[in-house]
Structures are given as C-alpha cells and as structure tokens.
ROSE-934301 format. One line per 10 residues: number of its first residue (from 1); their letters; for each residue z, x, y of C-alpha. Coordinates in nm, 2 decimals. Last residue first. Layout:
NUM	A	Z X Y  ...
***
This chain:
332	DRILKLWLSS	0.16 1.25 1.05  0.22 0.88 1.12  -0.09 0.78 0.91  0.06 0.97 0.61  0.42 0.86 0.65  0.30 0.50 0.67  0.08 0.55 0.36  0.37 0.68 0.15  0.62 0.43 0.30  0.42 0.16 0.14
322	VLFDKLRAHE	0.29 -0.13 0.36  -0.06 -0.01 0.44  -0.21 -0.35 0.49  -0.04 -0.50 0.79  0.03 -0.15 0.91  -0.35 -0.09 0.95  -0.39 -0.39 1.18  -0.43 -0.20 1.51  -0.67 0.04 1.35  -0.90 -0.24 1.25
312	VWRAQPPRPG	-0.96 -0.28 0.88  -1.29 -0.23 0.69  -1.27 -0.34 0.33  -1.28 -0.18 -0.02  -1.29 -0.31 -0.37  -1.64 -0.44 -0.34  -1.78 -0.09 -0.24  -1.91 -0.06 0.12  -2.28 0.03 0.11  -2.42 0.38 0.09
302	ILSARRLSLA	-2.25 0.71 0.15  -1.92 0.66 0.34  -1.80 0.94 0.57  -1.50 1.17 0.51  -1.19 1.32 0.68  -0.95 1.46 0.43  -0.59 1.36 0.35  -0.39 1.57 0.10  -0.11 1.41 -0.10  0.15 1.60 -0.30
292	IRYRTIAHRI	0.34 1.34 -0.49  0.67 1.38 -0.68  0.66 1.10 -0.93  0.91 0.89 -1.13  0.97 0.62 -0.86  0.78 0.74 -0.56  0.85 1.08 -0.39  0.65 1.21 -0.10  0.49 1.53 0.01  0.24 1.54 0.29
282	TTLRPGVRAP	-0.09 1.72 0.36  -0.30 1.69 0.67  -0.65 1.66 0.81  -0.85 1.84 0.55  -1.21 1.89 0.65  -1.51 1.69 0.53  -1.60 1.48 0.23  -1.93 1.29 0.22  -1.86 0.98 0.02  -1.98 0.82 -0.30
272	FRGMEPLGWH	-1.71 0.60 -0.46  -1.37 0.66 -0.63  -1.41 1.03 -0.63  -1.16 1.10 -0.35  -0.89 0.84 -0.33  -0.93 0.55 -0.09  -0.65 0.49 0.17  -0.43 0.21 0.05  -0.41 -0.16 -0.02  -0.16 -0.22 -0.30
262	GKLILEDRGR	-0.24 -0.37 -0.65  -0.04 -0.11 -0.83  0.14 0.13 -0.59  0.17 0.41 -0.85  0.03 0.48 -1.20  -0.27 0.26 -1.14  -0.35 -0.01 -1.39  -0.32 -0.30 -1.15  -0.60 -0.16 -0.94  -0.57 -0.02 -0.59
252	EWLLVRSGRE	-0.74 -0.21 -0.30  -0.92 0.05 -0.09  -0.91 0.08 0.29  -1.19 0.19 0.52  -1.08 0.24 0.88  -1.21 0.04 1.18  -1.24 0.12 1.56  -1.59 0.27 1.52  -1.65 0.34 1.16  -1.37 0.56 1.01
242	IWLCTLSMDK	-1.32 0.71 0.67  -1.00 0.89 0.61  -1.01 1.00 0.25  -0.74 1.06 -0.01  -0.66 1.36 -0.23  -0.38 1.31 -0.47  -0.16 1.55 -0.67  0.12 1.43 -0.90  0.43 1.61 -1.02  0.65 1.43 -1.27
232	PETKPGLIPL	1.01 1.34 -1.19  1.28 1.50 -1.41  1.46 1.26 -1.64  1.83 1.31 -1.58  2.04 1.49 -1.83  2.33 1.30 -1.99  2.53 1.04 -1.81  2.90 1.11 -1.90  3.10 0.89 -1.67  3.33 1.07 -1.61
222	RKQLGGKKAA	3.39 1.44 -1.54  3.51 1.39 -1.18  3.77 1.14 -1.28  3.90 1.33 -1.58  4.25 1.43 -1.47  4.40 1.26 -1.77  4.60 1.00 -1.59  4.31 0.95 -1.34  4.07 0.90 -1.63  4.30 0.65 -1.80
212	CLGGIPCVEC	4.32 0.43 -1.49  4.60 0.17 -1.48  4.79 0.33 -1.19  4.46 0.37 -1.01  4.40 -0.01 -1.00  4.41 -0.06 -0.62  4.24 0.28 -0.56  4.36 0.44 -0.24  4.47 0.78 -0.38  4.19 0.77 -0.63
202	RPTQPTCVVE	3.92 0.81 -0.37  3.65 0.92 -0.61  3.46 1.23 -0.48  3.13 1.27 -0.67  3.03 0.93 -0.81  3.24 0.69 -0.60  3.54 0.49 -0.74  3.64 0.39 -0.38  3.35 0.25 -0.18  3.07 0.15 -0.42
192	GLEMVAQNWD	3.26 0.15 -0.74  3.53 -0.07 -0.60  3.27 -0.30 -0.44  3.10 -0.34 -0.78  3.43 -0.44 -0.94  3.51 -0.68 -0.66  3.17 -0.84 -0.66  3.20 -0.92 -1.03  3.55 -1.05 -0.99  3.45 -1.27 -0.69
182	GPHRPDLLEQ	3.17 -1.42 -0.89  3.38 -1.47 -1.20  3.67 -1.64 -1.02  3.84 -1.86 -1.28  3.71 -1.67 -1.59  3.83 -1.34 -1.45  3.60 -1.09 -1.63  3.79 -0.83 -1.83  3.64 -0.94 -2.17  3.29 -0.95 -2.02
172	AMATLRRQTA	3.33 -0.60 -1.88  3.45 -0.48 -2.22  3.15 -0.64 -2.40  2.91 -0.49 -2.15  3.07 -0.15 -2.18  3.03 -0.15 -2.56  2.67 -0.26 -2.53  2.60 0.01 -2.28  2.76 0.26 -2.50  2.54 0.17 -2.79
162	PQRANSRIAF	2.23 0.17 -2.57  2.30 0.53 -2.45  2.31 0.57 -2.07  2.69 0.59 -2.06  2.69 0.89 -2.29  3.02 0.87 -2.48  3.35 0.98 -2.32  3.49 0.64 -2.21  3.81 0.71 -2.03  3.91 0.34 -2.01
152	LRCMVRTVNG	3.93 0.31 -1.63  3.69 0.60 -1.58  3.41 0.46 -1.80  3.47 0.11 -1.66  3.45 0.21 -1.30  3.14 0.42 -1.35  2.96 0.14 -1.55  3.06 -0.11 -1.28  2.90 0.10 -1.01  2.58 0.17 -1.21
142	DLVAHPQGFA	2.53 -0.20 -1.30  2.70 -0.42 -1.56  2.76 -0.78 -1.45  3.00 -1.02 -1.62  2.91 -1.38 -1.70  3.15 -1.67 -1.66  2.93 -1.91 -1.45  3.08 -1.98 -1.10  2.75 -2.12 -0.97  2.64 -1.88 -0.68
132	ISSVAAATYR	2.84 -1.57 -0.77  2.84 -1.61 -1.15  2.49 -1.74 -1.20  2.34 -1.49 -0.95  2.52 -1.18 -1.08  2.47 -1.26 -1.45  2.10 -1.33 -1.41  2.05 -1.02 -1.19  2.23 -0.79 -1.44  2.07 -0.94 -1.75
122	GVGPLALWSD	1.71 -0.91 -1.62  1.50 -1.12 -1.39  1.15 -0.99 -1.33  0.97 -1.31 -1.42  1.21 -1.60 -1.49  1.34 -1.68 -1.84  1.65 -1.47 -1.78  1.75 -1.71 -1.50  1.72 -2.01 -1.74  1.93 -1.82 -2.00
112	LDRPCDRGPR	2.21 -1.74 -1.75  2.27 -2.10 -1.62  2.23 -2.25 -1.28  1.86 -2.26 -1.22  1.74 -2.26 -0.86  1.64 -2.60 -0.74  1.28 -2.73 -0.69  1.40 -3.08 -0.77  1.18 -3.10 -1.08  1.05 -2.75 -1.14
102	AAIRRAAALL	0.72 -2.62 -0.98  0.92 -2.45 -0.70  1.11 -2.25 -0.96  0.79 -2.11 -1.11  0.66 -2.02 -0.77  0.98 -1.85 -0.68  0.96 -1.66 -1.01  0.61 -1.53 -0.93  0.72 -1.43 -0.57  1.03 -1.25 -0.69
92	NRARAYYGLG	0.82 -1.08 -0.96  0.58 -0.95 -0.70  0.87 -0.83 -0.47  1.04 -0.65 -0.76  0.70 -0.49 -0.86  0.72 -0.33 -0.52  0.96 -0.07 -0.63  1.00 0.04 -0.26  1.23 -0.11 0.00  1.02 0.01 0.30
82	AWARLVEPER	0.79 -0.28 0.31  0.93 -0.60 0.15  0.80 -0.83 0.43  0.46 -0.66 0.40  0.47 -0.71 0.02  0.55 -1.08 0.06  0.27 -1.14 0.31  0.02 -0.95 0.08  0.13 -1.18 -0.21  0.05 -1.50 -0.04
72	ARALSCIDPF	0.34 -1.73 0.05  0.38 -2.08 -0.07  0.65 -1.99 -0.32  0.85 -1.80 -0.05  0.85 -2.10 0.18  0.95 -2.33 -0.11  1.24 -2.11 -0.24  1.40 -2.08 0.10  1.42 -1.89 0.43  1.11 -1.69 0.38
62	RRLFDEYRPL	1.02 -1.51 0.71  1.38 -1.53 0.84  1.50 -1.44 0.49  1.29 -1.12 0.48  1.42 -1.02 0.83  1.78 -1.08 0.72  1.74 -0.86 0.42  1.54 -0.58 0.58  1.80 -0.40 0.80  2.07 -0.43 0.53
52	VAAITTQQLM	1.86 -0.32 0.23  1.84 0.05 0.30  2.21 0.09 0.38  2.30 -0.12 0.07  2.12 0.14 -0.14  1.82 0.06 -0.36  1.78 0.08 -0.74  1.83 -0.30 -0.76  1.98 -0.41 -0.43  1.67 -0.60 -0.32
42	TEAVWVRFPD	1.68 -0.82 -0.63  2.06 -0.88 -0.58  2.00 -0.98 -0.22  1.71 -1.21 -0.29  1.91 -1.38 -0.57  2.22 -1.42 -0.35  2.01 -1.57 -0.07  1.84 -1.81 -0.31  2.17 -1.91 -0.48  2.35 -1.99 -0.16
32	ADRRWPLLRA	2.70 -1.85 -0.21  2.79 -1.81 0.15  2.85 -1.53 0.40  2.84 -1.27 0.12  2.47 -1.20 0.15  2.53 -1.08 0.51  2.78 -0.81 0.41  3.13 -0.84 0.56  3.29 -0.56 0.35  3.56 -0.66 0.11
22	SRAYWSLLRR	3.90 -0.52 0.19  4.17 -0.79 0.19  4.02 -1.04 -0.06  3.89 -0.74 -0.27  4.23 -0.58 -0.29  4.39 -0.91 -0.41  4.10 -0.95 -0.66  4.16 -0.59 -0.79  4.53 -0.62 -0.83  4.54 -0.97 -0.99
12	RLLAAAPALR	4.25 -0.90 -1.22  4.38 -0.56 -1.34  4.73 -0.71 -1.40  4.58 -0.99 -1.61  4.36 -0.76 -1.81  4.61 -0.49 -1.89  4.77 -0.66 -2.20  4.43 -0.81 -2.31  4.23 -0.48 -2.32  4.35 -0.38 -2.67
2	SM	4.22 -0.72 -2.79  4.47 -0.95 -2.96
***
C-alpha cells in the first residue's frame, strides 16, 4: 500500500466538500464544454485570473466554437487575445482549432494523448481539459498544485527540478479522485489560489490543514523550495514614427525575432533607409524574459515602402498594434 493511501480518502472528502461550498463562480465553470474549458486553460497559462476574466467572454463572443475559431485569420485572433501576452498561445490555439475542425465530426478530442498531439497543448492543459470536460482520470500539476503538494507532504527538494516534478506528478495522480477527477483538479487549484497562497497561506481556514505536514512543522512560508529565479534580460530598442498624411508606417516583425514574433509593430531603426529625427518618448516595459527600454523617434522614409511594411490609418492602429508594448507607446 502506498504511504499516501491512508490519507487519500479523507483528503478527497474534505477538499471536495470545501470546493462544493466555496468554489468561485468563474465563467468557465458554468458548464464543462470542452472548447470553453480549453480556451480558459490556455488563457490561464502564466496569466492571472484577474487578467483573463475581462477577455475570456469577449473572446468567446468573437469565436464561440471550434469552427468559428478555425475559420479566423491570425490577425483577428491576435487582436482578440490582446492584453493577455504570450501570443504564441493564441497562434497555437488557432493551429489546433484548425486541426480539430479537419477531424471527422469536428469534435474536441476526449483522451489525453489526442490532446497532447495538438499544437501548444502540454501535459497540464491536456489533463485539465480531459478531466474537466470528459471525466478522464488525469491529475494536473501547475504552480498552485505544486505549492499545495509541497506543503501537504513537506517536500523539501527544489520544486522546479525535473526529478521533483516527476515525484509531484506521481503523487498528484495517486491522490486524484477517480470518480470526480475534474472537480478534484479544480479543487486543488482553487485551494492554492485562494487559501494555500505563496506568501501568506491562510492555514486557519484550510479544509485539509489538519493533514498538512508543513503546518505541523511550521514550514508553510518556507515551502515550496523553488531555487533562484531567472533574471530577465535587458533589451534596448529604438523605433520610428513615420507619418504620411493620416497614415503611419507599420512593420511586420519576422518569426525569428526575440519578442513579438510575427506581430505588426512600429519599425525598428536600421531596418530600412530612413531619415531619423528627434526623440518623441521613451518607455520601459517587460515582456516574457526581457526588460525593454524603448525609444521612439520621429523619422521619414527614404525611398519606396519596403515589402514588409504597410501604411495604416491612425484610426486603425489599434487593429494592428495589439501588444501592450505598442499600446503603451502610442498612448504615451
């Protein structure tokens, strides 16, 4: 018998009872439609619930099902995704929707392996959607679950190390309630989000606090052990504001760029011949692993418009400049 087995039944009963009473009424919990669950879980990767909430319903109004998303053009999807960052998620969502729409029946896959075969779908998303939408017995392991598990069992190894991740995955799978896998996964994530929080865990209201090894040992604020964070890299950019009448010149960034791959943006200095004038503003912004200092200078184009560029009316700039970097820049 596993060392987790004696506590598993009690943990499940207490946590599921708490979740039934206390779960927040989030829009993606209204039903277990696989498309809605998939969109939500994709948006929630590396993004807070507070940031996702105002955009989730808008996205689904624009793309209410697999087929409407599969028919969309990439710029449309990126505009609907604007403000959530990590735009590769939106591109992968579109690519996966197109692949699903080409299947017989155009239905979302039910099993873990079929989800894992789709672009941009990792183990967490596959487990979340297959368990919540289809009742498949697959445990999730995200940051919240990692924190709960490390405290619950006083795991003192670095939680970011692959060996620890494998150990935590196996433990989460063993604790999973096979009768209610979707509710169980959401309950553990909810506990980590609202009770077993990173800095100030609310142990006094935790439904499983009496079974928590970290609480017993006074280790709550010392676990999990995550090791040093990777420091973001500094990046300096100079971009150009080139106007012609009521239009502004935009530049389509290549797929090999370090940031904002394939996005429309303001052209960087040196990409084509231009007469560069005075500085208009400087902003600082963080994207993924980079701290960016971006200067904007007025300029005029020398020669014909480059093929990677296009003139866009002022009134339509926000249709193209979807990243918060550009929106901050043109707002300032």
